[in-house]
N, C-alpha and C positions, 0 to 999 in steps of 0.2 A: 764305217758307218753311226753318223752321229744323229742321232733322231731325237729332234724337238718338238714338243707340243708349243706352237706360240697362236695367238689369237689375230684378226687381221690387222687389229694396230698395230701388234707387237711386229709382225712380218711387212706390212708398209713401212714400219721406221727403220728395218732393217734392210728392204731393199730400196728406201729412198723412192716410193711411190704414193700413191693417194692409197687411202684404206679401200675403194673400189678397186683401184687394180690387182692391187692383193687380191682380192675375192675373187676377181677374173681370175688370176694367174692359177689360184688354187681349181678353180672348176675345172680349167683347160688342160690343166696336170693332173689334173683325175687325185688330188691326193686325199688321203681319208680325213674325214671330219665329224667331228662330236662335237658334245657339250660339255664343259666344265662345270666344276660344283655350282658355280656362280650365274649360272645360267648364259654365260658366253660363249658363240660358237668359236672353236679351236680346230686347229689343220696341223697334221702331223708332217715334218717336214724333216726333209733329209739336208743339211746342210753343207755337205762334203758334195754331193752330186749338182748343190745348186749353183748354176753357173745363170744369173739372171742379169741382163744388162737393158733398160729400158731403151726403148725403141725412141729416138726425137722424134718431139711432135712433128707432122707433119701440117703444112698450111694447106688448110680448106681451100678448094677451088671455089671463088665467089659464083653463087647461082648468077647465071644472066638477066635471068627473069627479076630478081632480088637487087639487082644492083641498078636495072634500069628503072623498076618502083622505088630507089632511094633518091635514084636523080629526078624521077619524078616529081617526088616527095619536096624534094629542095627546092625544086625550078615553082613548084607551087605555092611553098611557105615563103621563100622570096616573092612571088607576084601578091601574096598577102598582103605581106609587110609593108610593099610600095602601096597596095589600095589603100592599108590602114592610115599612113603616113599622108596620102593625097585628101582620106577624109578627115582628119586630123586638120591638116593646113584649112580647108572647106572651113570646118566648125569655126577655128578662128577666126577665119574672114566674118562668119556668120556672128561671129560673138562681138567684133570690133561695129559692126553694123547695127548690131541689139545695144549696145552701152552708146553711140551715139544717137540711137533713136530714145533711149529713155532720158538721157539727157536732154534731149529738145523738149519730150513730153513735160519734162518737170518745170522746164519753163514755160511751156505753154501754161502749165496749169497755175504757176505764180503768177503770169500776166493776165489770166483768165479771174482769178480770184481779185486783183488789183481791178481790173475792169471792172466788176461786178459790185464792188466796194465804192467805184467812183459812180458806176448806174445809181446806186441807192443815194449815195448825197446828191446825186442831180435831182432823183425823182424828189428826195426832201425839198429841196431850195425849190423846185417846180413847183409843187404843192403851197408850199409858205408863200409864193410869189401871186398864186390863184388865188391864195385867201386875201391875200393884200389886196389886189387887183377887185375882188370880188367885195372887200369891205370899203373899198373908194367909190364903188360905183351905188352902194346901198345905204353909203352913209350919211343921213341928216339927222345930226343931231341939235334940240331947240337951243339957243342962246348963243349959237357960233354958224358964221356964214358958211356957206358949203366950200366957198372958194381959198377960206382959212383950214377948212380941218382936210381938205384936196391938198393944201399945199403940206401940210403936217403929215398926212400918210405919204407922199410923194417922196419927202424928205427920209422918211424910215422906210420905206422901200430903197432909196438908193442907199442908203447905211447899210440893210441888208446886202442887197447887191454887191457892194464891195467888200463886206465883212464876207461873204461867200466868196467871191473872187481870192479873197486873199488863201482863204483856209484849203481852196482848191490848188494853190501856187504852192504850198509846203509840203 
């Protein structure tokens, strides 16, 4: 009879099982246990009578509820992935529309700025012409004939119109 004091770690390495399996085996066989000087639990084992072969692990039968829940979760996951893909495609389409509308708004802003500049130029030209017409109607200078002054003013007015027309065409 060869009795040895082994820790659970030593017993598990001799039997080629886990530490917890060795501890469970010592409990089942009611081997005497004690504490070593370093505080570890040791077991008195008779190695001559020890004939232990670990049982092969049996596959646990799957719980049908867990299996069906797993299938439901897989179906839900696939449905969510499909919904995400659908929403991403919709977002992409909206993004294209947004970009097109932004480009259109930019073009309209440029056109609006050009129209505002043209309106300002037209208002300035109209004001100048009104001043010319007012000057023609009220101009009577001594020493000069009304017809001569009107012709001179008319020539200036025609020159102003031609100059404004050329400026507008540029």
